[in-house]
C-alpha positions as CSV (number, residue, x, y, z in Angstrom):
1,M,95.0,95.3,218.4
2,V,95.0,92.8,217.0
3,R,97.5,91.8,213.5
4,I,97.7,89.1,211.9
5,V,100.2,89.1,209.4
6,L,100.7,86.5,207.3
7,T,105.0,86.8,206.9
8,P,107.4,84.3,209.2
9,D,108.3,86.5,212.2
10,W,112.3,86.2,210.6
11,F,111.0,87.2,207.3
12,M,109.5,90.8,209.1
13,G,112.0,93.5,208.1
14,F,113.9,91.6,205.2
15,D,110.9,91.9,203.0
16,I,110.6,95.8,204.0
17,L,114.9,95.9,202.7
18,I,114.5,93.5,199.5
19,E,111.1,96.2,197.8
20,F,113.6,98.4,198.8
21,F,115.5,97.2,196.7
22,S,113.7,96.4,194.2
23,F,112.8,99.7,194.4
24,I,115.4,101.1,193.6
25,V,115.9,98.9,190.9
26,L,112.7,99.6,189.1
27,A,112.6,103.3,189.3
28,I,116.8,103.1,187.9
29,F,114.7,100.8,184.8
30,S,111.8,103.3,184.6
31,F,114.3,106.1,184.9
32,L,116.2,105.0,182.2
33,S,113.9,104.2,179.8
34,I,111.7,107.6,179.5
35,Q,115.7,109.1,179.4
36,S,115.9,106.9,176.0
37,Y,113.2,106.9,175.3
38,R,113.6,111.4,174.9
39,M,116.4,111.4,173.1
40,N,114.6,109.2,170.1
41,R,111.3,110.2,170.4
42,S,109.9,108.3,167.3
43,K,110.2,105.2,170.1
44,K,107.4,105.1,172.3
45,N,108.6,101.3,173.4
46,F,110.9,103.3,175.7
47,M,107.6,104.9,177.0
48,Y,105.7,102.4,178.3
49,V,108.5,100.8,179.6
50,G,109.6,103.3,181.4
51,I,106.3,104.4,182.5
52,G,104.6,101.3,183.2
53,F,108.3,99.9,185.7
54,G,107.1,102.9,187.1
55,L,104.2,102.4,188.1
56,I,105.5,99.4,189.5
57,A,108.2,100.6,191.7
58,F,105.4,102.9,193.0
59,A,103.7,100.4,194.5
60,Q,107.1,99.1,195.5
61,L,106.6,102.4,197.6
62,A,102.7,101.5,199.1
63,S,103.6,98.1,199.9
64,I,106.8,99.5,201.8
65,L,105.0,101.7,203.2
66,A,101.8,100.2,204.1
67,K,104.5,97.3,205.5
68,I,105.7,99.3,207.9
69,F,102.8,100.8,209.3
70,L,101.7,97.2,209.8
71,Y,104.7,95.7,211.6
72,Y,105.7,98.3,213.3
73,D,104.0,100.5,216.3
74,I,104.2,104.3,216.5
75,T,103.4,105.9,219.2
76,V,104.4,109.9,220.8
77,V,105.3,108.5,224.6
78,Q,105.9,112.9,226.2
79,Q,106.4,113.3,229.5
80,V,104.5,115.5,232.1
81,G,105.4,115.3,234.8
82,S,105.4,111.9,237.0
83,A,102.6,110.9,233.8
84,I,103.6,109.1,231.2
85,I,101.0,109.8,227.7
86,A,101.0,107.8,225.7
87,N,99.2,108.7,222.0
88,N,97.9,106.9,219.4
89,V,99.4,108.5,216.3
90,V,96.8,106.3,214.5
91,N,94.5,103.7,216.9
92,S,94.1,102.1,214.3
93,V,96.9,100.3,211.7
94,D,93.5,99.1,209.0
95,I,92.9,102.6,207.3
96,F,96.6,102.8,205.7
97,Y,97.2,98.9,205.2
98,H,94.1,99.0,202.7
99,I,94.9,102.1,201.0
100,G,98.8,100.9,201.1
101,F,97.8,97.7,199.6
102,F,95.4,99.0,197.2
103,F,97.3,101.0,195.9
104,Y,100.6,98.5,195.6
105,R,97.5,96.3,193.8
106,F,96.2,99.1,192.0
107,L,100.1,100.6,191.3
108,T,101.0,97.4,189.7
109,L,98.2,96.3,187.6
110,A,98.1,99.2,185.8
111,G,102.3,99.2,185.2
112,L,102.2,96.0,184.4
113,Y,98.9,97.1,181.7
114,M,101.0,100.0,180.5
115,I,104.6,97.4,179.4
116,Y,101.4,95.1,177.6
117,Q,100.3,97.9,175.8
118,L,103.5,97.9,174.1
119,H,102.9,95.7,171.2
120,H,99.4,97.0,170.5
121,K,99.7,100.2,168.1
122,K,96.3,102.0,168.3
123,I,94.4,101.0,171.4
124,S,90.9,103.7,171.7
125,F,90.1,106.2,173.6
126,E,87.3,104.2,175.3
127,N,89.4,100.6,175.1
128,Y,91.8,102.4,178.0
129,L,88.0,103.1,179.8
130,L,87.8,100.2,180.2
131,F,90.8,98.5,181.1
132,A,91.7,101.2,183.6
133,Y,87.5,100.2,184.9
134,F,88.5,96.6,185.5
135,I,92.1,97.4,187.2
136,V,90.2,99.3,189.4
137,L,87.5,97.0,189.8
138,S,90.3,94.0,190.3
139,A,92.4,95.9,192.6
140,I,89.1,96.7,195.2
141,L,87.5,92.8,194.8
142,S,91.1,91.5,195.9
143,R,91.2,92.8,199.4
144,E,89.4,90.1,200.5
145,I,90.0,87.1,197.5
146,Y,93.2,88.0,197.8
147,Y,93.9,85.0,195.0
148,L,92.1,87.3,191.9
149,F,95.3,89.7,192.5
150,H,97.8,87.3,191.9
151,Q,96.2,84.7,189.3
152,L,95.6,88.7,187.4
153,H,99.5,89.5,188.0
154,F,101.1,86.6,186.9
155,S,98.8,86.5,184.0
156,F,100.1,88.9,182.6
157,F,103.1,87.3,181.9
């Protein structure tokens, strides 16, 4: 099986630690924002910030899980008598890779959209559906065209 990873060899493993640290920071920030909203329910901005950063935190977690399956070989080895049986838990990591990075892209864009909503007071339900459609569409299409995701990712800022 050939695994193509667009990460330098010296960086593999360290990026998981960096993303885990960013997951912890984003989760704490999200928790504190939601607690601030619960203390003062009139400030909806804290709710949007908490939900947005919570979604981005879960996106980091999805990326971590996808990279663990991608970087490390997950096999179960058993010895039965003199025979050694190696059973791949998963024949291909492709499904974990694609699902994990889809959720990474989807949750990141959804979180950024929630933070984007801070400046808009009232938005119709149809507008939410339209943005959800574009977020899902861009998360699916950015699998093949990865620079589309990064362009959308940085266009929010």
